[in-house]
C-alpha positions as CSV (number, residue, x, y, z in Angstrom):
1,M,-53.7,-116.4,1.7
2,A,-56.2,-115.2,-0.9
3,R,-59.1,-113.1,0.5
4,I,-62.5,-114.7,0.1
5,E,-65.1,-112.9,-2.1
6,G,-68.6,-112.1,-0.9
7,K,-68.7,-111.9,2.9
8,Y,-65.2,-110.5,3.3
9,P,-63.3,-107.7,1.7
10,T,-61.2,-108.7,-1.3
11,K,-59.0,-105.6,-1.3
12,A,-56.9,-103.9,1.3
13,L,-56.0,-100.2,1.5
14,W,-52.6,-99.8,3.2
15,I,-51.7,-96.5,4.8
16,F,-48.1,-96.0,5.7
17,C,-47.5,-93.2,8.2
18,E,-44.3,-91.6,9.4
19,G,-43.2,-92.3,13.0
20,E,-45.4,-92.2,16.0
21,K,-47.5,-89.2,15.0
22,T,-51.0,-87.8,14.7
23,E,-51.5,-89.6,11.4
24,K,-51.3,-93.1,12.9
25,N,-53.8,-92.2,15.6
26,Y,-56.2,-90.5,13.1
27,F,-56.3,-93.3,10.5
28,S,-56.3,-96.1,13.1
29,K,-59.4,-94.6,14.7
30,L,-61.0,-94.0,11.3
31,R,-60.5,-97.7,10.5
32,A,-62.0,-98.8,13.8
33,Q,-65.0,-96.5,13.7
34,E,-66.1,-96.5,10.1
35,R,-66.3,-100.3,9.6
36,I,-66.1,-100.1,5.9
37,R,-66.9,-103.7,4.8
38,R,-65.9,-103.6,1.1
39,I,-62.2,-102.9,1.9
40,T,-59.8,-103.6,4.8
41,I,-57.9,-100.5,5.9
42,K,-54.5,-101.4,7.4
43,V,-52.4,-98.7,9.0
44,V,-48.6,-99.4,9.1
45,N,-46.2,-97.3,11.1
46,S,-42.8,-96.5,9.6
47,D,-39.8,-95.6,11.7
48,N,-38.8,-93.2,8.9
49,T,-39.6,-89.6,9.2
50,D,-38.5,-88.5,5.7
51,A,-40.7,-88.8,2.6
52,K,-38.4,-91.1,0.7
53,G,-37.9,-93.4,3.7
54,V,-41.7,-93.8,4.1
55,V,-42.0,-94.8,0.5
56,E,-39.1,-97.2,0.7
57,H,-40.6,-98.8,3.8
58,A,-43.9,-99.3,1.9
59,I,-42.0,-100.8,-1.1
60,A,-40.0,-103.2,1.1
61,F,-43.3,-104.2,2.9
62,M,-45.1,-104.9,-0.4
63,K,-42.2,-107.2,-1.5
64,K,-41.9,-109.3,1.7
65,S,-45.3,-109.3,3.4
66,R,-47.6,-112.3,2.9
67,D,-50.6,-110.1,3.7
68,F,-50.0,-107.8,0.7
69,E,-51.7,-108.9,-2.5
70,D,-51.7,-107.6,-6.1
71,G,-54.5,-105.1,-6.5
72,D,-54.2,-103.8,-2.9
73,M,-54.0,-100.0,-2.7
74,V,-51.0,-98.3,-1.0
75,Y,-50.8,-94.8,0.3
76,C,-47.9,-93.0,2.0
77,V,-48.8,-90.2,4.3
78,F,-46.1,-87.7,5.3
79,D,-45.4,-84.0,6.1
80,R,-43.1,-81.5,4.6
81,D,-41.0,-81.6,7.8
82,R,-37.3,-81.1,6.9
83,N,-37.7,-82.8,3.4
84,S,-35.9,-80.9,0.7
85,N,-37.6,-80.5,-2.7
86,E,-35.0,-83.0,-4.0
87,Q,-36.1,-85.6,-1.4
88,L,-39.7,-85.0,-2.2
89,E,-39.0,-85.5,-5.9
90,Q,-37.2,-88.8,-5.1
91,A,-40.3,-89.9,-3.1
92,K,-42.6,-89.0,-6.0
93,K,-40.5,-90.9,-8.5
94,L,-40.3,-94.0,-6.3
95,A,-44.0,-93.9,-5.6
96,K,-44.9,-93.5,-9.3
97,D,-42.7,-96.4,-10.2
98,N,-44.3,-98.7,-7.6
99,D,-48.0,-97.6,-8.0
100,I,-48.1,-95.8,-4.6
101,E,-50.2,-92.8,-3.9
102,L,-48.7,-89.9,-1.9
103,I,-50.7,-88.0,0.7
104,F,-48.7,-84.9,1.5
105,S,-49.4,-82.2,4.1
106,N,-47.5,-78.9,4.2
107,P,-46.3,-77.9,6.7
108,C,-47.8,-80.8,8.7
109,F,-50.6,-83.3,9.1
110,E,-52.2,-81.0,11.7
111,Y,-53.1,-78.6,8.9
112,W,-55.7,-81.2,7.8
113,I,-57.1,-81.0,11.4
114,L,-57.2,-77.2,11.1
115,C,-59.2,-77.5,7.9
116,H,-62.0,-79.0,10.0
117,L,-62.2,-75.7,11.8
118,G,-62.3,-73.2,8.9
119,Y,-60.6,-72.0,5.8
120,Y,-56.9,-71.0,6.5
121,P,-55.1,-70.0,3.3
122,A,-52.0,-68.4,4.9
123,S,-48.6,-70.1,5.1
124,Y,-47.8,-71.6,8.4
125,E,-45.1,-73.4,10.3
126,P,-46.1,-76.5,12.3
127,E,-46.1,-74.7,15.7
128,E,-48.4,-72.0,14.3
129,V,-50.8,-74.7,13.0
130,V,-51.0,-76.4,16.4
131,Q,-51.5,-73.0,18.1
132,K,-54.4,-72.2,15.7
133,I,-56.0,-75.5,16.5
134,K,-55.6,-74.9,20.3
135,E,-57.3,-71.6,19.9
136,K,-60.4,-73.3,18.4
137,M,-60.4,-76.7,20.1
138,Q,-60.5,-76.9,23.8
139,G,-57.8,-79.2,25.3
140,Y,-56.2,-80.1,22.0
141,T,-52.8,-81.8,22.1
142,K,-50.6,-83.3,19.3
143,K,-50.8,-87.1,19.1
144,D,-54.3,-87.0,20.7
145,P,-55.6,-90.6,20.3
146,A,-59.1,-89.3,20.0
147,I,-58.5,-86.7,17.3
148,Y,-60.6,-88.5,14.7
149,D,-63.6,-88.7,17.1
150,K,-63.2,-84.9,17.8
151,T,-63.1,-83.9,14.2
152,K,-65.2,-86.5,12.2
153,D,-68.4,-84.4,12.3
154,N,-66.6,-81.7,10.2
155,I,-64.9,-84.0,7.7
156,Q,-67.0,-82.7,4.8
157,L,-66.0,-79.1,5.7
158,A,-62.4,-80.1,6.0
159,S,-62.4,-81.8,2.6
160,A,-64.0,-78.7,1.0
161,N,-61.5,-76.4,2.6
162,A,-58.5,-78.7,1.7
163,K,-59.7,-79.0,-1.9
164,R,-60.1,-75.2,-2.2
165,I,-56.5,-74.8,-0.9
166,K,-55.3,-77.4,-3.4
167,D,-57.1,-75.6,-6.3
168,E,-55.5,-72.3,-5.2
169,C,-52.0,-73.9,-5.3
170,I,-52.7,-75.2,-8.8
171,R,-53.9,-71.8,-9.8
172,K,-50.7,-70.3,-8.6
173,G,-48.7,-72.8,-10.6
174,L,-47.1,-74.4,-7.5
175,E,-45.8,-78.0,-7.5
176,L,-48.1,-79.7,-5.0
177,I,-45.6,-82.0,-3.3
178,S,-43.0,-79.3,-2.6
179,R,-41.8,-77.0,0.1
180,E,-43.5,-74.1,-1.7
181,S,-47.1,-75.4,-1.5
182,N,-47.7,-74.1,2.0
183,P,-50.4,-74.6,3.1
184,L,-51.7,-77.8,1.6
185,S,-53.2,-81.1,2.8
186,L,-54.1,-83.9,0.3
187,V,-55.7,-86.0,3.1
188,F,-59.1,-85.3,1.6
189,E,-58.1,-87.4,-1.5
190,L,-57.5,-90.4,0.7
191,I,-60.8,-89.8,2.6
192,A,-62.6,-89.6,-0.8
193,K,-61.0,-92.9,-1.9
194,I,-62.1,-94.6,1.3
195,N,-65.6,-93.2,0.9
196,E,-65.9,-94.9,-2.5
197,F,-66.0,-98.2,-0.6
198,K,-68.8,-97.3,1.8
199,D,-72.1,-99.2,1.3
């Protein structure tokens, strides 16, 4: 069914997340709280935990869903996890061929949360990122359903820190969506896109 212009959003922004993870909680809460009227944000959970699988899930959804319309924006959000550089390259090619944007975090989505708490340019493994957050945020747990509420006041700081890290990766000549770009979170790019639709 076509979306009505005027009172209702005419465009949707689809966010495909891997598994039952922090990303789903974060973006679902963002969608509920921000009430951005000019777009509809839809968060879709994928059972896939690898980059290529998340992109394939999005492509299959775009082809078969009655809710998806031409002109809708599609983003796939995933971590480095155990993805090889070859798998990441495959995900990039699939995404490019199907007009999908990739939002990559290395080593994990939680690095985006850490960016709310300061500038952390060192390489980390996922457990180290979680430990750093716990040192700064009382009572933090992974998959916290209230993580957006707890961090939203520092979202501008997080975006500035994440952009600085991205710029540093580029300066070093690193491929952004690769195992080598540690640390990195491109979530700030998705936040910036959403902010374009705020009144």
